[in-house]
C-alpha positions in Angstrom: -14.0 229.8 -61.7 -14.7 233.5 -60.6 -17.3 235.3 -61.5 -16.0 236.6 -64.3 -15.2 233.7 -65.6 -18.9 232.5 -65.3 -20.4 235.9 -67.1 -17.6 235.8 -69.9 -18.9 232.3 -70.6 -22.6 233.3 -70.3 -22.2 236.1 -72.9 -20.0 234.0 -75.3 -23.2 231.6 -75.0 -25.4 233.9 -76.1 -23.3 235.4 -78.6 -22.9 232.0 -80.4 -27.0 231.2 -79.8 -27.7 234.8 -81.4 -25.5 233.8 -84.4 -26.5 230.6 -84.9 -23.5 228.7 -84.4 -25.2 226.5 -81.3 -29.0 225.8 -80.8 -30.7 224.7 -78.0 -31.9 220.9 -78.7 -33.5 220.4 -75.0 -32.3 219.6 -71.5 -31.0 215.7 -70.6 -32.7 213.9 -67.7 -30.4 215.9 -65.0 -31.8 219.1 -66.3 -28.7 220.3 -68.2 -29.2 222.1 -71.4 -28.1 220.0 -74.3 -26.4 222.5 -77.1 -26.4 221.1 -80.9 -23.2 223.2 -82.8 -24.2 224.0 -86.3 -22.2 223.1 -89.7 -21.9 227.5 -90.4 -19.8 227.4 -87.0 -17.0 226.5 -89.1 -17.2 229.9 -90.7 -19.0 232.2 -88.3 -17.4 231.2 -85.0 -13.9 229.3 -86.1 -12.5 229.5 -82.8 -15.3 227.5 -81.4 -15.5 224.9 -84.2 -11.9 224.6 -83.5 -12.5 223.7 -79.7 -15.4 221.4 -80.7 -13.1 218.9 -82.9 -10.3 219.2 -80.3 -12.5 218.1 -77.9 -14.0 215.2 -80.2 -10.5 214.0 -81.3 -9.3 214.0 -77.7 -12.4 212.0 -76.6 -12.1 209.5 -79.5 -8.3 209.2 -78.4 -9.1 208.4 -74.9 -12.0 205.8 -76.4 -9.6 204.2 -78.4 -6.7 204.1 -75.6 -9.0 202.3 -73.2 -9.9 199.6 -75.6 -13.7 201.1 -76.6 -12.8 201.9 -79.7 -12.3 199.5 -83.2 -10.6 200.6 -86.5 -11.6 199.0 -89.7 -10.0 200.1 -92.8 -11.2 199.6 -96.4 -9.2 198.8 -99.4 -8.3 202.7 -99.7 -6.6 202.5 -96.2 -9.9 205.0 -95.0 -10.5 204.3 -91.6 -14.0 203.3 -90.2 -14.6 203.6 -86.4 -16.5 200.8 -84.2 -17.7 201.7 -80.8 -18.5 199.0 -78.2 -21.5 199.2 -76.0 -19.4 200.9 -73.5 -17.6 202.9 -75.6 -20.8 204.1 -77.1 -22.2 204.7 -73.8 -19.6 206.8 -72.6 -19.8 208.4 -76.2 -23.0 209.7 -75.8 -22.3 211.0 -72.2 -19.8 213.1 -73.6 -21.7 214.7 -76.3 -19.7 212.5 -79.3 -23.1 211.1 -80.5 -26.3 212.9 -81.5 -28.8 211.7 -78.2 -32.7 211.2 -78.7 -34.6 213.7 -76.6 -38.0 212.6 -76.8 -40.8 215.5 -77.6 -42.3 217.3 -74.5 -45.9 217.6 -74.6 -47.9 220.9 -74.6 -49.3 221.6 -71.2 
């Protein structure tokens, strides 16, 4: 990535935050910002929503192929996914599962 790519990504991120497609949820233990995509992103930033859905689908398929997801079907053939403990850990790292962010006390 060159400098223009970083600037472009920063501008895009600022835009998504400004319109409410993304929100800042906190900071992880490594100091990385944690963002949350809003439901309204489907309408106000469809390209972001599409990219997000592609990432989720690809990541879940990778977990399934690694044997870290089991699929259970009900009588209507609707699937329910069950993650193994290792799959759950990896899904959390990939941002597929909400993480608990402890409140930061006021100074």
